[in-house]
Backbone as CSV, one residue per row, in Angstrom:
resi,resn,N_x,N_y,N_z,CA_x,CA_y,CA_z,C_x,C_y,C_z
1,MET,73.499,188.187,21.427,72.823,188.414,22.688,71.559,187.560,22.731
2,GLU,71.352,186.881,23.844,70.164,186.069,24.004,68.955,186.935,24.315
3,GLY,67.776,186.432,23.974,66.535,187.130,24.275,66.152,186.926,25.727
4,PRO,65.009,187.441,26.109,64.578,187.302,27.501,64.334,185.836,27.863
5,THR,64.497,185.523,29.116,64.267,184.161,29.573,62.827,183.957,30.024
6,TRP,62.009,184.979,29.954,60.610,184.896,30.355,59.723,184.944,29.114
7,GLN,58.523,184.426,29.250,57.554,184.426,28.159,56.486,185.466,28.465
8,PRO,56.380,186.547,27.676,55.418,187.602,27.972,53.971,187.192,27.704
9,ILE,53.774,186.209,26.866,52.430,185.736,26.540,52.312,184.283,26.973
10,ARG,51.246,183.992,27.674,50.982,182.614,28.093,49.695,182.140,27.436
11,ILE,49.746,180.960,26.889,48.581,180.352,26.252,48.243,179.082,27.012
12,ASP,46.992,178.985,27.453,46.539,177.810,28.189,46.012,176.795,27.184
13,PRO,46.711,175.689,26.975,46.273,174.712,25.975,44.934,174.067,26.293
14,ALA,44.517,174.097,27.557,43.234,173.516,27.929,42.061,174.392,27.497
15,VAL,42.313,175.684,27.279,41.247,176.625,26.915,41.361,177.077,25.451
16,CYS,42.567,177.143,24.936,42.819,177.618,23.573,42.114,176.725,22.550
17,THR,41.485,177.348,21.559,40.781,176.600,20.505,41.644,176.396,19.265
18,ARG,42.864,176.907,19.281,43.808,176.786,18.158,43.311,177.497,16.898
19,CYS,42.573,178.590,17.099,42.029,179.345,15.959,43.085,180.240,15.313
20,ASN,44.183,180.492,16.019,45.284,181.340,15.563,44.894,182.799,15.349
21,ALA,43.809,183.249,15.977,43.427,184.667,15.896,44.520,185.530,16.519
22,CYS,45.157,185.048,17.567,46.237,185.795,18.222,47.439,185.938,17.289
23,VAL,47.724,184.897,16.540,48.848,184.917,15.596,48.606,185.974,14.523
24,GLU,47.390,185.994,13.997,47.041,186.948,12.941,47.018,188.381,13.460
25,ALA,46.650,188.565,14.724,46.499,189.908,15.285,47.815,190.560,15.670
26,CYS,48.819,189.782,16.017,50.071,190.338,16.530,50.822,191.100,15.438
27,PRO,51.059,192.406,15.645,51.762,193.195,14.637,53.262,192.929,14.579
28,ASN,53.808,192.263,15.602,55.246,192.027,15.677,55.644,190.580,15.412
29,ASP,54.696,189.759,15.019,54.956,188.340,14.760,55.617,187.641,15.948
30,VAL,55.149,187.977,17.144,55.653,187.333,18.350,55.166,185.891,18.407
31,LEU,53.932,185.676,17.976,53.326,184.350,18.002,53.381,183.716,16.622
32,ALA,53.413,182.403,16.609,53.426,181.669,15.347,52.547,180.435,15.482
33,PRO,51.961,179.989,14.368,51.193,178.743,14.436,52.121,177.600,14.859
34,ASN,51.589,176.707,15.627,52.381,175.573,16.076,52.559,174.602,14.914
35,PRO,53.783,174.145,14.666,53.993,173.196,13.578,53.370,171.823,13.852
36,VAL,53.024,171.557,15.105,52.383,170.301,15.473,50.871,170.503,15.416
37,ASP,50.202,169.731,14.576,48.745,169.847,14.449,48.055,169.624,15.791
38,GLY,47.053,170.458,16.066,46.269,170.326,17.280,46.883,170.973,18.506
39,GLU,48.012,171.654,18.350,48.655,172.319,19.480,48.448,173.831,19.373
40,PRO,48.430,174.537,20.515,48.226,175.991,20.486,49.426,176.720,19.881
41,PRO,49.246,177.984,19.509,50.358,178.766,18.955,51.537,178.820,19.917
42,VAL,52.700,179.114,19.357,53.915,179.211,20.169,54.381,180.658,20.219
43,VAL,55.026,181.010,21.334,55.627,182.334,21.477,57.009,182.227,20.835
44,LEU,57.119,182.736,19.616,58.331,182.559,18.835,59.391,183.621,19.120
45,HIS,58.965,184.876,19.308,59.892,185.985,19.542,59.453,186.784,20.768
46,PRO,59.681,186.274,21.981,59.197,186.947,23.191,59.771,188.344,23.392
47,GLY,60.986,188.585,22.948,61.614,189.886,23.136,61.009,190.985,22.289
48,GLU,60.167,190.627,21.327,59.562,191.626,20.450,58.142,191.995,20.859
49,CYS,57.682,191.446,21.967,56.335,191.744,22.445,56.317,193.123,23.084
50,ASP,55.422,193.979,22.609,55.323,195.324,23.183,53.864,195.704,23.428
51,CYS,53.178,194.841,24.170,51.781,195.113,24.505,51.659,196.480,25.170
52,SER,50.558,197.130,24.949,50.320,198.455,25.521,49.670,198.338,26.886
53,TYR,50.036,199.240,27.778,49.434,199.267,29.103,48.160,200.088,29.037
54,SER,47.050,199.497,29.399,45.764,200.176,29.349,45.502,200.885,30.668
55,THR,45.423,202.212,30.632,45.149,202.958,31.860,43.695,202.812,32.289
56,MET,42.832,202.411,31.353,41.425,202.221,31.721,41.246,200.983,32.590
57,SER,41.886,199.889,32.210,41.690,198.649,32.952,42.860,198.323,33.873
58,GLN,43.948,199.116,33.793,45.144,198.884,34.602,45.736,197.501,34.343
59,THR,45.613,197.033,33.124,46.177,195.733,32.767,46.882,195.833,31.429
60,TRP,47.720,194.849,31.150,48.387,194.775,29.861,47.428,194.155,28.860
61,LEU,47.197,194.848,27.768,46.358,194.318,26.704,47.118,194.407,25.398
62,GLY,47.143,193.352,24.681,47.742,193.344,23.360,46.689,192.921,22.363
63,LEU,46.969,193.143,21.096,46.014,192.733,20.074,45.777,191.234,20.116
64,CYS,46.799,190.477,20.473,46.630,189.024,20.556,45.574,188.663,21.605
65,ILE,45.562,189.386,22.689,44.603,189.112,23.757,43.223,189.630,23.377
66,ILE,43.177,190.842,22.844,41.903,191.453,22.481,41.176,190.644,21.403
67,ASP,41.917,190.104,20.438,41.299,189.366,19.336,40.994,187.911,19.649
68,CYS,41.486,187.414,20.751,41.230,186.017,21.116,39.777,185.849,21.544
69,PRO,39.047,184.925,20.912,37.644,184.735,21.286,37.450,184.148,22.685
70,ARG,38.495,183.593,23.279,38.352,182.979,24.595,39.313,183.561,25.635
71,TRP,39.736,184.825,25.419,40.673,185.434,26.372,40.050,185.571,27.759
72,ALA,38.764,185.867,27.822,38.104,186.046,29.123,38.075,184.745,29.913
73,GLU,38.196,183.637,29.220,38.215,182.328,29.875,39.634,181.883,30.212
74,GLY,40.625,182.718,29.850,42.007,182.424,30.194,42.816,181.727,29.118
75,ALA,42.342,181.751,27.875,43.083,181.093,26.798,44.436,181.742,26.570
76,ILE,44.496,183.065,26.704,45.747,183.789,26.501,45.840,184.913,27.529
77,SER,47.036,185.156,28.016,47.216,186.217,29.001,48.626,186.782,28.894
78,ARG,48.780,187.979,29.409,50.073,188.662,29.436,50.728,188.356,30.775
79,TYR,52.020,188.090,30.761,52.739,187.818,32.000,54.071,188.549,31.988
80,ASP,54.353,189.238,33.056,55.653,189.844,33.274,56.120,189.425,34.655
81,PRO,57.325,188.872,34.774,57.827,188.522,36.101,57.883,189.767,36.978
82,TRP,57.762,189.609,38.259,57.706,190.747,39.175,58.892,191.677,38.991
83,TYR,60.074,191.133,38.688,61.254,191.982,38.561,61.284,192.764,37.255
84,MET,60.415,192.403,36.290,60.368,193.112,35.017,59.256,194.156,34.955
85,ARG,58.282,194.086,35.822,57.108,194.955,35.720,57.434,196.443,35.671
86,PRO,58.303,196.981,36.523,58.612,198.418,36.407,59.257,198.771,35.072
87,ARG,60.143,197.924,34.576,60.787,198.185,33.293,59.801,198.126,32.141
88,VAL,58.932,197.138,32.149,57.965,196.981,31.067,57.010,198.163,31.042
89,LYS,56.561,198.610,32.195,55.644,199.746,32.255,56.298,201.026,31.755
90,ARG,57.618,201.139,31.926,58.327,202.320,31.432,58.762,202.154,29.986
91,GLY,58.517,200.987,29.393,58.873,200.763,27.996,60.305,200.338,27.779
92,ILE,60.937,199.778,28.795,62.317,199.327,28.668,62.314,197.819,28.539
93,SER,62.875,197.300,27.473,62.903,195.849,27.283,63.959,195.220,28.181
94,GLY,63.904,193.923,28.291,64.844,193.205,29.126,66.260,193.227,28.604
95,GLU,66.454,193.558,27.326,67.787,193.530,26.758,68.530,194.846,26.947
96,GLU,67.824,195.939,27.241,68.477,197.235,27.332,69.113,197.433,28.704
97,LYS,70.170,198.160,28.713,70.894,198.439,29.946,70.232,199.606,30.672
98,VAL,70.013,199.432,31.948,69.418,200.498,32.761,70.476,201.041,33.687
99,ASP,70.725,202.337,33.629,71.740,202.956,34.498,71.143,203.409,35.804
């Protein structure tokens, strides 16, 4: 079975400092250091991303985002396509069947 066709984490290479703090913070090893020197981390396992929904800020926050020193500047962000948002909020991954 193929994984999701969407990327739950977006990294802006223009803002990212390549510190790999997001890679170290992710408990599910979704992110990995880029094998190409000077490039931002890569989203290696998008289907394993399970960021928590913060009821305080009404946004998706993951450890990768929280630990990024430049997240407020847009270095890293969470993205869910509009058709996935209800499923993600209920904790249903893109691979599971919904009846």
